Residue, then its C-alpha position, 0 to 999 in steps of 0.5 A: m127837173a123843176k121850174l124853180a123860183f128863189l126869192g132872197l140872195g143873202v149869204m144863205g140864200y146865194p148858195m142855196a139858189g146855187h146848188l139848185a142851178a147845179a142840180g139842173h134846175d131851172v132857176t128865176v132868183y129875185n132880190r130885193t137888190t138887182a145888182k146881186a140878182e144880176k151877179w148871180v145869173k151871171e155866175h150860175g145861169g137862170a134867170l132874173g125877175d124884177t119881182p116876187a111875181e115876175a119870178a114866181a111865174g108859171a114855177d113849179m115851186v117858189l122858195a124864199c129865204v129873206g129877212n124877218d116876218d115882214d120880209l116875208r109877207q111881203v115877197c108873198v103877199g105884198t105888192d107884186g108878190a108871188f102869191s098872186v101869180m103861183d098856179e094852182g097845185a105850185l108849192f111854195v117852201d120858205h126857209t127864212t126863220v120867222s114866227a109859227k103865227v105868219t108861217r100859218e097865216l100865209s099857209m092858209v092863204a096858199t091853201e086858200s089859193g090852191f098852192g101847197f106852202v111848207d115851212a123849212p127854215v136852215s141850221g149850219g151857217q154860210a158855210g153849211a149853205e155853201n157845202g149844201q150841208l145845211v139841216v132843214m126842219c119842215g113843217g106841212t103836210e105830208a104831200d106837200y113834204d114829199r113834194a119840196e124834200p127831193v128838191i132841197d136834197a140839192y143843199a141839204k145833209l138833212c131834211k125832216r118833216l117834224g109836223d104841220s104847217g109852223a112844225g119847222q119853225l118851232c123846231k128852229m125856236v129849239n135849235q137858236i134856244c140851245i145855240a144860244g145857251l150853249v155859246q154863253g157856256l163855250s165862251e165862259g169856259l175859253h175866257f177863264a181857261q185864258k185867265a188862268g193861264l191855260d193853253g185855250r188849245a190845249v184844252v179844247d184838245v182834251i174836253g172836246g172828245g168828252a161830254a163837253g164837246s159839241w159843234q160850236m166848239v169844234n167850228r168855233f173854239e179857234s177863231m174865238l180864242d183868236d179873237e175874230f168873228n166873221h163866220g156869217f150869222a150875225v149877232d143881228w140876226m141872232r136877236k131876231d131869232l131869240a125874240i121870236c123864241l121869247a115871244t112863242g115863249e110867252e105865248t106857249g108858257a115855256s120859261l126860257p131864263v137862260t134865253a131871255l139872259v144871252d139875249q141880253f148878252y147879245k145886246d151888250v155885243q151890239t153896243l160894243g159895236g158888234g151887230r155884225w159879228d158873228t154868234s160866238s162873239l159873246i165871248r168879247r163882251l167878256r174880255a170886254l168887261e174886264g175894262 
């Protein structure tokens, strides 16, 4: 068992850190809102660090799941950042969905400081984090990945290295690009079924086992039909992710017309007051267009 630090106890990080504690690791946590970290320690044991540096001091591995590029830089190299105290030979594992640019930047700093860095964004949402069933996409050296993977297994159903630093983040962009188009298509299909007078649940029973079937259909069709959008991964966060995808598409020359369109549809959802609704709320936009 390892001495670990976990930085960021949001809807994903809170249960992920809990799985690490349940696996027997010695876990010290840090969260920007101290009350949440205190709640975690009360539930799971371990210790609380008042700053990222305090949490990371002496850790074999430091894991993070924060908000965006700026948040990640802050906990790594900002005031009282974790990098300032990490020991030579330690390992930093980042589960935040961020740009490949900041990943490579921080990985270089880590290497120059004598410790490893693995970018390891996740897919599976809040339910996947709570149930220990996340898919984890990793970038970094093989040696660093081999050290991280047994720890990540505490909350992953699949963990895979895609290549060197940044490869995990690039894979997560592919994931978000695919989800954006798929959820829009599912929204239009279910909306069409309802407008045409069909029983949406009966329709999904028929088409869900065929070529139209998907994880999104199986796990989201009922709440979409019921106009309920409380599954945790918010539209605000999806737009943050899609902005990264679109910017990287510009850098690489990849054409992403559907992704750009769906991003604007999510902007419409935000205008409806749905920034904290989950991503399946694209169907609410279609309903709103009816007036």
